[in-house]
N, C-alpha and C positions, 0 to 999 in steps of 0.2 A: 562468305563462302570459302575463301582460302583459309581463314582461321579454323573453320571446322575440319577441313582436310588436314591441316597441320596438326590439329589436336588428335585426330585419328592416327596419323603417322606416328606421332609421339607415343601414343598408347601402345601401338604395335611394337615399336622399338623398345619401349620399357619392358613389355612382357617378354620379348625375345632376350633382352639382357638378363632378366631375372631367371629365365629358364636356363640360359647358358651358364649361370653361376653354379648350377647343380647338374653338370654333365654326367656325373657318375651316379645319379639316382637310379640305382640298378635293382635287380631282383636277386634273390639268393642264388649263389653258385654252389656247386658240389664242393664240400670241404669248408664252407663258410661257417665261422663260429661267432657267437654273440654272447657277451657277458653283460648283465644288466641288473638294475634295481627296479622294483615295482611297488606301488602302493594301491590300496583300494578298499573294498568293502566286503565283509563276510556276512551272509544272511543268518547263519545259525545263532550268533549272539548279537547281531545287528551292530557291528563294530567295525572300526578301521583295521587295516592290516598293512604290513610292510614285509618285503622279502627280497630275495635275490634269485636270479634265474640264469641258466646257461642253455644255449641252443647250438646244435651241430647239424648241419645239412648233409645228409648222405647223398642226396640227389636234388635236382631242381625242385621236386615236388614232395620230398620226404625229409623230415628232420625230427630229431629227438630233443625234448626240452625238459630236463629235470629242474625243479624249483622247490625252494623252502621258504615258508612265510610264517611270521608270527602274527597272531590275531590278538589285538589288544583287549584287555579286560573290559567287559560291560555286563551288567547284571550278574556279576560274580563269576562269569565264564571267560576264560581266555584259552588260547589254543596254539598248537604248532601244527601246521599243515605242510606236508611234503607230497610231491607227486612226480611221476615220470610220465609225460604225455608225448604222443606222436602227433605232429602237425603235418598237414598236407596242403601247403601253400600254393596258390595259383595267382598269377599276375592279372590284375584288373586294368591297371594303367601303369605308365612309367613310374617306378618308385613306389608303387602301391600294391599290396598283396592282401588277399583274404585267405583264411584257412579254417577248415574244420579241425577239431582235435578229439582224441580219445586216448585214455591212459589209465593208470592205476594211481590210487591215492592212499595216503596214510595220514590220519588225523589223531591228535591226542588233545583232549579237552580237559581242563581243570575246572572244578565246580566249587561253589562257596563252602560246602560242607567238608572240603578236603578230599573229596572223591575225584576220581578222574576216569575217563573212558578213552581207550585207544581202539580205533577201528580202521580196517582196510576196506577199500571199495574201488569203484570205477569213476572216472571222470569223462564227461563229454561236453562239448561246447564249440566255441569258435573265437576268432579274433581277426585283427587286421594289423598289418605292418606298414608304416610310412617311413621310407628311407629319406631322411632329411639331408644326409650327405653319404659318401661311400663308407664312412665310419660311424655314423650315428643314426639310430633307428628308434622311432617311437612305436610302441606296441600297445594296443587296447585289446583286452581279452575278457571273455565271460565264459564261465563253465559251471557245471553243476557236479558236485561230488555225491555220488550215490553211496551212502554209508548207513548202516543200521543205527538208528537213534540219533545220529549226529550229522546227517546229510544236509547240504545246503549249497547255495550259490556263492560264487566268488567272482567279483568284477575288479579288474586291475588295469592300471595304466603304467607302462614301464618305459624306461629309457635305456637303450643298450648300446654298447660299444661293439662294433662289428670289426672282426679281424680275420 
């Protein structure tokens, strides 16, 4: 009986210790900036992609996020995808935020015959942020770029430095 109580107390103390290691798992503050790298999948050519992103929070619930990604060649198609999205994050739990996004996109796709297509369009989607520490954030994002002839979904996982 005492062994079971000691085990429960040990679990509670262990959980409290782990939580206390991350006291600054916070949410975005006005003026917060994040610089990060991301990798993922592009549906237009069914290939992997890698890129960089920057985020700047104007307010607790509004931030701008420009990003540039290279989409690796598959089936003879490769691309450069750039976008400027607005995120509207809201806190779900301590250190965890969800956000819808909307923005503008520019994609340039190269094809096997030497042809290329450049298109401008709109982005919409959403994502989540997990603040691992005050200076390190994990981001998972999914969005659809609505573009003539070259539209598609982009799913990425990123790691960002918060400053």
